[in-house]
N, C-alpha and C positions, 0 to 999 in steps of 0.2 A: 662347341665343346664336345658334343656327342656325335659328331660326324663319323659314320662307320658303325660297326657292330658294338653294342653294349650288352654285357652279359649279366643276367640276374643272379643274385646270390642270396643265400639264406643268412639271416642275421641272428647269430647266437653268440653269447658271451660265455664260453665254457672252457677254453683252453686255460685261461687264468680266471675263471669264475669259480663258483662253489656254493656250498651250503653253509649257512650260518648256524652254529650250534649254541644253544643256551641251556646250560645244565645238562640234563640227560636227553633233552629233546632236540631234534633237528628241525629247523624251519628254513624256508626260502630266504636267502639273504635280501635285505631290503634294498630297493633301487634308490641310489643316491646319485643325482645328476650334477655334474659340474656346471657352473654358470659362467658364461663368457662375460667379462667386464671391459675388455678393450673395445674400441670402436668396431662395428661390423663393416669391415672393408676388406680389400684384397691384401694378402700378405705373401711374402716369400721368405721362407726360412732356409738358411744354409745348413746342409748336412755335412757330416765328416765321416770318413770311412772308419769302421770299427774293425781293428786288427788285433784279435786276441793273441795272435802269434805273428811273427814277421812275415810279410808277403802273403798273408792269408786274410783277405777281406771276408768278413762273415756277417756284415750288417752295416747299418748307418747309425750315427749318433746325433742326438739333439742335446743342446745344453739347457738345463732347467734349473730354476731356483724354487725352493719350497719355503714359504714363510720368510722370504728375504735372506735365506742362508746362502752358503757358498754355491757356486755353480756345480751341478752334478752332471756327469757324463751318462746319458740314458740311451739305451738301444731302442730305436723306433720299431715297435712290434705290432704288426697287424693281427697277430694271434693272441693279444693280451686284452683283458677287460679293464684292469686297474693300472695305475701307476704302482710299481712295485719297487721297494727299496729295502735294504738291510736294516737291522736294528741299530747299528752304529750310526748310519746316516740319519735314521729317524731321531735318535737322541740329539744329534747335533742341531736339528731344526725345531726341537721341542715338540716332537710329534709322538703320540702314544696311541695304541690300539684301544678301541672301544668294544669290539665284537670279534668273534673268532670265525674263520672260514677255511676251506680247503682249496688250494690252487690246483687245478686239474690239468694234466697234460699227459706226458708219457707215464708219469706216476702221479702222486698227489703230495702236496707239501702244506703243512699247517701255516697259517698266517693270521695276524690280527689286522683289523681294519680301522684306520684312523681317518681323520678328515683335515686336510690342509686348508687353512684360511685363505692362502694365496699361492698360486702357481704361475710362474712367469717363464715363458719360452720366447726369448727375443722380445719383440714388441707385443706379443700376444699374451694375455693374462686371463686367468680363471680364478674363481673363488669357490670354496666349499667342495673341494675335489677329494673323492675317496682315494686313500692310499693304502695298499697292502704292505704290511711290514713282516718280513721273515727273519728268522735267526740266521746269522752268518751272511755270506754274500749271495746276491741274486744270480749273478753271472760273473765269471772271471774277466777282468779287464775293463769293467764298466761298473757304474754305481747302482744301476737298476735298469728297468724297462719303462717305457712310456707307450700307451696304446695309441695306435693310429686313430681309433674311434673317438679319442678325446676331441678331435677336430670335426666331429660329425655335423656341427652347425653349418659347415661349409661343404662345397664340393671340394674334395681333396685330390690334388694332382701330385702324385709322388713320382718325381722324375729321378729314378735311380741312376741312370747313366751320367747325369749332370750333378747329382747329389744336391738336389734342392726339393723343397716341399712348398707347393703353392696352395694357398687357401683362397678359394673363390666364392664370394657370397652367392647364395641362391637369388635368382631374380625375384623381387618382391615389391609390391605396391606399398606406398606409405613411407614411413620413417625408416630409412636405410640404416640408422644407427641401432635399430632393435632387431636382434637376431630372430629368425623364424623358429617357432617351437612346434607347431602342428605337424605331426607325422615324423618328427625326428626321434629316432630310437638310439639310445646309447648302449654301450657295453656289447659291441658287435664283433663277431668273428667272420671272416670272409670264407664262406663255404660255397664252392662253385661246382655246378654239375660237370662231370667229366666222363670220358671213356678212356680206360687204360688199355693201350695196345690193341684197340679196336674190338675188345672182347668184354671187358668188365665195366659195368656202369656203377656210378656212385658219386660221392662228393669228395672234392679235394680241398684241403685248407691252404689258402694262399697266406704264407706266414714269413714275413720279413725278419722275424726274430729267430728263425730256425737256421742252424748252421748248415744243414744239408737237406736234401729231399728224401721222401720216403714213400714206400707203398706198404699196404698192410701185409702182414705175413700170410693171411688167408689168401689174398689175391696172388701173392708171389707163388704160393704152392700150386695154383691152378694154371699158371702160365708155363707151358712146356718150353723147354729149351732155354730156360733162364737160370744158369748155374748160380749158386750162392757161395760166397766165400765163408770161411770159418766165422763163428760168432764172435762179436765184439761188444764190449760194454760201452754204452753211450751215455754221457752226462747231459742233463738238461736243467733248466731253471726250476722245474717242478720235481726233479728226482733223476733217476737213472733207469735205463732199460737195456735189455740185451737184444741186439739186432745183427743182421748179416748183410754184408755188402752184395749188391746185385751186379754181376760182372757184365751183363748185357744191357743194350740200350732200351730204355722205357719211354713210351710215348704217352703224354697226357693230352687228349684232344679236348679243347675247350672252345665251344662254338666252332669257328672255322680256323682256329689256330692250333698248331701242333707244338706243344712245349716239351722239349727233350732235355731233362737235367743231365749234367755231366756225371753226377754221382748220386746213386740212389741206395738207400738202406731199407731192408725189409724189417718192419717192426710190428709188434702187437699194437694195433690201433683201436682195439675193442673198447678201451677206456674212453676214448673220444667219441666213438659211435654211440656208446650207451648214453653219455651225457648230452650229446647233440640230438639224439633221437632219429638220426639218419645214418646210412652206411657210409662211413668215411673210408675211402680206399687209398688215400694218399695225402701227402703234404708237399707242397712246392715251397722249398726254403729259399733263403736270400740268394744263393748262388744261381739258382734257376731263374729268379725274377730280376736279377741285376741288370740284364740288357734291356729291360722294359720300362715304359712309363705306365703307371697305374692311375687311372682316374676313377675315383670312388664317389658314388652318390649314396650315402647311407640312408637318406630320406626315402629314395625310391628303390633301394635294394639293387643297384646297378654298379657294375664295374667294367671298365674298358681297359683292354690290354693292348698297348701299342709298342712296336720297336722304335728306337730312336730315329732310324732312317725313314720310317713310314709315318711318324707322328706329324699331325697338322700343326703349323705354327700357331 
């Protein structure tokens, strides 16, 4: 499984994490972990292309049911902490919020946190799942987002070229029907050490829920010879931000791999850096990650990036 280089990542749930406010005082949001109730075995879940506009693949979708309700079309998001749905979808499954939080990304967005008694994704099921509920739609063209870290009880193999998600049990002594708990941390964001264009070190967010890739406006301003297009307003699930398209090629060196997004936008990523406590210099969105197979071990903080042609069978 881990033949070849595996890259360490920091585990932080902050793109769709937040602070829980009670009255006039803000406190850290309580950690609520989903519980796997289906057998602890290998699963393969079929993904579908997310096309918010014709001929524009911007992610992958999983079908999900909450509390036995209708199937919801959810964007699989490695940059999310919670399942996030709109208030209309929440009402349809009898779900209401119990506490308030801010979802943090390009901007911030208020949400209430409820708890789903049951969540089913194909033959995989969980109970006591935290769900963030926002006013209006989460994202155009889908019913919400589902975090990749929901499956962190498993080694997660996200095969984007073949549109499938494989869940592989960790090797374990004893009863294989009982999932491992020691050392498993949920609510995680994939923050990987990178060098941008051989000059600027920092962390890049690997975000399958992002429509495009980005570098921080600060980094863009220090890279000579990288012209920027006029500013444009970019919408995201957590709000909107003003960015500029970078018209030159940008290289993200991760371990021994050079990832080169087709399209990069320069954005103010200081909001992410503050919440993560590290310098975030970029985001690798779905279009940049689409040619790769990502194998994520949340327990040991490791991710492996393979192209389809080079991946081991």
